[in-house]
C-alpha positions in Angstrom: 25.2 -17.6 57.3 24.9 -16.2 53.8 27.9 -14.1 52.9 29.4 -12.3 49.8 30.6 -15.1 47.2 27.2 -16.5 46.9 26.4 -17.2 43.1 23.2 -15.8 42.0 20.2 -17.9 40.7 20.3 -17.8 36.7 17.6 -18.1 34.0 17.7 -20.0 30.8 16.2 -18.8 27.7 13.1 -20.2 26.3 10.7 -19.1 23.6 7.4 -18.9 25.6 5.9 -18.5 28.9 5.3 -21.6 30.7 2.1 -23.2 30.8 0.1 -24.3 34.2 0.1 -23.1 37.6 2.8 -22.3 40.2 4.6 -19.8 38.4 5.6 -16.0 39.4 6.4 -13.8 36.5 8.5 -10.4 36.7 9.9 -8.1 34.4 13.5 -8.7 32.9 15.6 -5.7 33.7 18.2 -4.5 31.5 21.0 -3.7 33.8 23.8 -4.8 36.3 22.7 -7.7 38.4 23.4 -7.1 42.0 23.4 -9.2 45.1 23.5 -6.9 48.2 24.9 -8.0 51.6 24.5 -5.9 54.9 25.9 -7.1 58.2 26.1 -4.2 60.8 28.0 -1.3 59.2 29.5 -3.4 56.4 27.9 -3.6 53.0 28.9 -5.4 49.9 27.5 -5.3 46.4 28.2 -8.1 44.2 28.0 -8.7 40.6 26.8 -11.5 38.6 30.6 -12.7 38.0 31.2 -12.5 42.0 33.0 -9.0 41.7 32.6 -6.2 44.0 30.4 -3.2 42.9 30.3 -0.9 46.0 33.0 1.3 44.6 31.4 1.8 41.4 28.0 2.8 43.0 28.8 4.5 46.2 25.5 6.1 46.4 23.8 2.7 46.6 26.1 1.2 49.1 25.6 4.3 51.2 21.8 4.1 51.1 22.1 0.5 52.2 24.4 1.2 54.9 22.0 3.9 56.2 19.2 1.6 56.7 18.1 0.9 60.2 18.4 -2.9 60.1 21.3 -5.2 61.3 21.4 -7.7 58.4 19.7 -8.2 55.0 20.5 -9.9 51.9 18.8 -9.0 48.7 18.9 -9.4 44.8 18.0 -7.3 42.4 19.3 -5.1 39.3 21.2 -1.7 39.3 19.6 0.8 36.8 20.7 4.3 35.8 17.8 6.6 34.5 19.2 9.3 32.0 16.6 11.6 30.9 13.5 9.5 29.8 15.8 6.2 29.4 17.6 3.5 31.4 21.1 3.9 30.3 23.3 0.9 30.0 26.0 2.9 28.6 25.9 5.2 32.0 26.3 1.7 33.8 29.4 1.0 31.7 30.8 4.2 32.4 30.8 3.6 36.3 33.4 0.7 35.7 36.1 3.4 35.9 39.6 3.1 37.7 39.4 6.8 39.2 37.4 7.2 42.4 36.8 11.0 41.4 35.3 10.0 38.2 33.1 7.5 39.8 31.8 9.9 42.4 31.4 12.7 40.0 29.1 10.3 37.9 27.2 8.8 41.0 26.2 12.6 41.8 25.4 13.4 38.3 23.7 10.2 37.3 22.4 8.1 40.5 21.7 4.6 40.3 18.6 2.9 41.5 18.5 -0.7 42.8 15.6 -2.6 41.8 14.8 -5.7 44.1 13.2 -8.9 43.1 14.2 -11.5 45.8 15.2 -11.6 49.6 17.5 -14.1 50.9 17.8 -12.7 54.6 15.3 -10.2 56.2 15.4 -8.6 59.4 11.8 -10.2 60.4 12.2 -13.7 59.0 16.1 -14.5 59.0 17.6 -16.7 56.4 15.3 -17.2 53.4 17.4 -19.0 50.6 15.9 -22.4 51.6 12.3 -21.2 51.7 10.2 -21.2 48.7 9.6 -18.2 46.5 6.5 -17.4 48.0 7.6 -16.9 51.3 10.6 -14.9 50.0 8.5 -12.6 48.0 6.3 -11.9 51.0 9.4 -11.0 53.1 10.6 -8.8 50.3 7.6 -7.0 50.3 7.5 -6.3 53.8 11.2 -5.2 53.8 10.4 -2.6 50.9 7.1 -1.4 52.7 9.7 -0.3 55.7 12.7 0.5 53.5 11.8 1.4 50.1 12.4 4.9 48.3 12.8 6.1 44.9 16.0 4.8 44.6 15.3 1.5 46.2 12.4 0.1 44.0 10.4 -3.2 44.4 10.2 -5.1 40.8 6.4 -5.9 40.0 5.4 -9.7 40.0 2.2 -11.4 38.9 1.0 -15.1 38.9 -1.3 -14.4 35.8 0.5 -15.7 32.9 -2.1 -13.6 30.8 -0.8 -10.6 32.7 2.6 -11.4 31.8 2.0 -12.0 28.2 0.3 -8.5 28.2 3.5 -7.2 29.7 5.7 -8.6 26.8 3.0 -7.2 24.4 2.1 -3.8 25.8 5.4 -2.8 27.4 7.1 -2.2 23.9 10.8 -1.2 24.3 10.4 -0.4 28.0 10.7 -4.1 28.8 13.6 -6.6 27.8 11.3 -9.6 28.7 9.8 -11.6 31.4 11.4 -14.0 34.0 9.5 -16.8 35.2 10.0 -18.5 38.5 8.6 -21.4 40.5 6.6 -20.4 43.6 7.2 -23.4 45.4 11.2 -23.6 44.8 14.2 -22.3 47.2 16.8 -20.0 45.9 19.2 -22.2 43.8 22.6 -20.5 43.7 24.4 -20.9 40.4 21.7 -22.7 38.7 19.7 -21.9 35.7 16.7 -22.5 37.7 14.4 -19.5 36.2 13.2 -19.3 32.7 13.6 -16.1 30.8 11.5 -15.0 27.8 13.2 -12.1 25.7 11.6 -9.5 23.8 13.5 -9.6 20.4 13.0 -6.9 18.1 14.0 -6.7 14.3 15.4 -4.1 12.0 16.0 -3.6 8.3 19.8 -2.6 7.7 22.0 -1.7 4.9 25.2 -4.0 4.6 27.9 -1.2 4.5 30.6 -3.6 4.8 31.8 -7.2 5.5 34.8 -9.0 7.5 36.4 -12.0 6.2 36.5 -15.1 8.5 39.6 -15.5 10.6 41.0 -18.5 8.6 39.8 -18.3 5.0 39.1 -16.0 2.6 35.2 -16.2 3.0 32.8 -13.9 4.4 32.8 -14.0 8.4 30.3 -11.4 9.4 28.2 -8.7 7.4 28.4 -5.0 9.0 25.2 -3.2 9.7 24.1 0.2 8.9 21.4 2.6 9.5 20.8 6.3 8.1 20.3 9.3 10.4 18.2 12.6 9.6 21.2 13.9 7.8 21.4 11.0 5.5 24.7 9.5 6.8 25.0 5.9 7.1 26.3 4.9 10.5 27.8 1.5 11.5 25.3 0.0 14.1 26.5 -3.6 14.6 27.0 -6.9 13.0 25.7 -10.4 12.1 27.8 -13.5 11.5 24.9 -15.9 11.8 25.3 -16.8 8.0 24.7 -20.5 7.4 28.1 -22.1 6.3 26.5 -23.4 3.0 25.5 -19.9 1.7 29.1 -18.2 2.7 30.8 -19.0 -0.8 28.2 -17.6 -2.9 27.7 -14.8 -0.6 31.5 -13.8 -0.7 31.7 -13.6 -4.4 28.2 -11.5 -4.2 29.9 -9.1 -1.7 33.3 -8.9 -3.3 31.6 -7.6 -6.7 30.3 -4.5 -4.5 33.3 -3.5 -2.7 33.7 0.2 -2.9 34.6 2.7 -0.3 33.4 4.6 1.8 30.9 1.9 2.9 29.8 4.1 5.9 29.5 7.8 5.4 29.0 8.4 9.4 30.2 6.2 12.2 32.4 3.6 10.7 33.7 0.0 12.1 37.1 -0.5 13.5 37.3 2.5 15.8 39.3 2.4 18.9 38.4 0.0 21.7 39.8 -2.2 24.3 38.3 -5.0 22.7 39.6 -4.5 19.3 42.4 -6.5 17.6 44.2 -6.0 14.4 42.1 -8.4 12.5 38.8 -6.8 14.1 39.8 -3.6 12.8 40.0 -4.8 9.0 36.8 -4.6 6.8 35.7 -4.3 3.2 33.5 -1.4 2.4 30.7 -2.0 0.2 28.3 0.1 -2.1 24.9 0.7 -0.3 22.6 -1.6 -2.2 22.0 -4.7 0.1 19.5 -4.8 2.7 19.1 -7.4 5.4 16.6 -8.0 8.2 18.1 -9.1 11.6 16.8 -9.7 15.2 18.3 -7.9 18.2 17.7 -7.5 21.9 19.6 -4.7 23.2 20.6 -0.8 21.9 23.2 1.2 23.5 24.2 4.4 22.1 22.7 3.9 18.8 24.1 0.5 18.3 23.2 -3.2 18.7 24.9 -4.1 22.0 25.3 -7.7 20.9 25.5 -9.6 17.6 22.3 -9.8 15.9 20.5 -12.8 14.2 20.3 -13.1 10.5 16.6 -13.4 9.4 16.6 -12.8 5.6 17.5 -10.8 2.8 15.1 -7.6 1.8 15.5 -7.3 -1.9 12.0 -5.3 -1.6 13.3 -2.7 0.7 15.2 0.7 -0.4 18.5 1.2 1.6 17.3 4.8 2.2 14.5 3.4 4.0 16.6 1.8 6.9 16.7 4.7 9.2 17.6 5.0 13.0 13.9 5.2 13.8 13.6 1.5 13.9 15.9 1.4 17.1 13.9 1.0 20.1 15.6 2.6 23.1 15.0 2.0 26.9 12.5 3.7 29.4 12.5 4.8 33.0 11.5 2.4 35.5 8.4 4.5 36.5 7.2 4.4 32.9 7.8 0.7 32.8 5.7 0.2 35.8 3.0 2.4 34.4 3.0 0.4 31.2 2.8 -2.9 33.4 0.1 -1.3 35.2 -2.1 -0.6 31.9 -1.3 -4.1 30.6 
């Protein structure tokens, strides 16, 4: 019997869609991975790391519990639409110790569950050892019987041209594409899928830098973008600087040290991840522009570290504005974009 504790099947990052027949392609959703287990009246929602999620998403657990099925095991992604966008920040806010706060957020910004696999269905029984083609058929039957606006079915195609069109046409609505072998079983804990991410670029002002941990040499560049009021806000960092370039770059940066660096949101603010060293940074005159590659934006900031691409001496710092950041889009709009592709 499939029970909580099962590790989800994972994906490894590749640069391009795979060639040849036998692949199923699906959108890559930017949410919280969620395995769903229902046995009688008991419902468990499990994160990618194996931690329980039901207390943080009580509305999703209640919806699963209310289904007129004795047993089901599903794989999917938790998403929260806020306005016209999917909000990863709203998902993070759910991880709160106070139950009253969680229930308030659940009422104000209810989550959706986007389904993309079925490991046990009421009709077919256990499916984890079956090929994806059979699991997808069972998932579609299950969703046809029990789907709702908050329990959605992720689109899928076997056409690589259509999958490439998703990447090209969906814009900021899509984080990427996942490729799965149609003839393979579900492989818990293995990177048995492929993910092709849609990476974006932005030109940013270098508003400051941090020294490396163990030497007086640049460790990371602090990136800024201007808002409509002309304020320079800290939006992230890049530490992907070639080691051979760091000594000369350190001298170049030190010659430009001058406060304030950022005139809007600045680095080093309170955070549970902050350390004494992470709060120390050197402000710079707003003269240097760098092009970086990023994946996600949350709350007008790059969620992860960015990739260094090149210096942009041809770009004026004032041209580096927030308009470059691409936000996220509602699932319904994403599905519409995918249908048009």
